[in-house]
N, C-alpha and C positions, 0 to 999 in steps of 0.2 A: 466544429462546435463553437458556440458563441461564448459570451462572458456570463458568469454567474453573478447574481446579486448575493449579498451575504445570506439572506433568508433562503434563497435557492440552494446555495452551497451547503448550508447547515441541513436542509431537508435531504439533499442528495447524500450527504455523509451518513445521516440516519438510515437512509434506504440501503446504503452500501455496508453498514455495520455487520450484518450476517456474513456477507462475502468476505469482509476483512478478517472476521474471526476465523473463518475457514482457512484463509490464507495463512494466518498465524499458526494454526494447528498443523496444516500441511507442510509449512516451512520447517517445523520441528521434526516431523516425520521424515522429510527429505534429508535433513542433516543426519539424523540417526541412521537411515538406510544407507546414505553415502558413506558414513564412517564404517559401517559394517562391511562394506564392499571393498575397502582397501585391504591390501595384504596385512594380516595380523590384526585386523579390525575386530572390535567387540561384536559378537553376534547379537542380533535383535530378533524379537518375536514379530516384528513388522513384516518380515519377508526378505526378499532378495532383489535381484535386478529387475524382474518383471514388476514387482510392486513399486520399486523406485521409478520406473518408467511411467507407471500409472499415476503416481503422485505428481510427477513432473507434468504430465499431460493435464491433469486436473488443475494444477497451479496456473498453467498457461491459460486455461479456460477462464479462471477466476480473474486473472490479471487483465484479460480482454474485456471482461464485464466492467471492470473499473475504468479502463481506457475509453470504452464505448459510452460511458456516462458523461464524458467531457472532462472528467477529472484527469490529472496527470499523476501516474504512479512514479514517484521519484526515488524511492528507496524501499528495500525489502526487509532489512534488519537493522534498525526498526523500520516499520512501515512509515512511509512519508507520502502524503497525498497533497497535491496542490490543485486549487480551483482557480482558473483564470478569471480575473475580475477587474473592475474599474473602481478606484477609490478616490473620490474628490477629483475626478478627471485624469487620474494617473493610472497606467496599467500596473496591476499588482497580482500576486498569487496569494490567495487565501490558503493558509498552510495548516495541515493537521498532522501531528506526529503520534505514532502509536503510544497509547497510554493516556493521552489527553482526553478529558471528559467531553470537551466541546471544541468547536472550531473557533478559536479566539486569537489567532495570530495571522500576520500577513508579512510579505516581504516583496521588495522590488524584484522583477524577473532577473535582473542582472546581478543581484547580490546573493541569491540563494539563501539557504537556511541560516547562515551566519548573520544575515541582515534582518532576521525576524523581529517584528515589533508587535506588541499587543494591539488589538483592535480598539 
C-alpha cells in the first residue's frame, strides 16, 4: 500500500469507524468470555469456549479489514491506528487513538506514540 494524504487518511478512518466500533465491542466480549473460562471465573451469559472462538475469529476478520485498507493496527486496547504518510517531505504516521474525535496527530515512524504531535 502507498502513502495516505491527510484527506485520504481521514476519509479512510471514517470508512473504518463501523469496523473499529465492532472491534471495541468484540474486544469486551473476548475479555469477558476469557475471564469466564479460567478456573473459578465468573460465569457469563455470552457463552463458553465455542463462543470465544467465534469472537476471536470475527476479531481476526475485522483486524484484516483494517490492515487491508493500508492502515496499520498498532494497538488493541486502546485501539491505535497509524496511516503511513508524507508530511513536508518527511515520512510520518498519521495517528488515531481510540476515543479521539478526528485524525489530528502524527509522529515519526521511529518515535512511536510517545513522539506524537498535533497536525
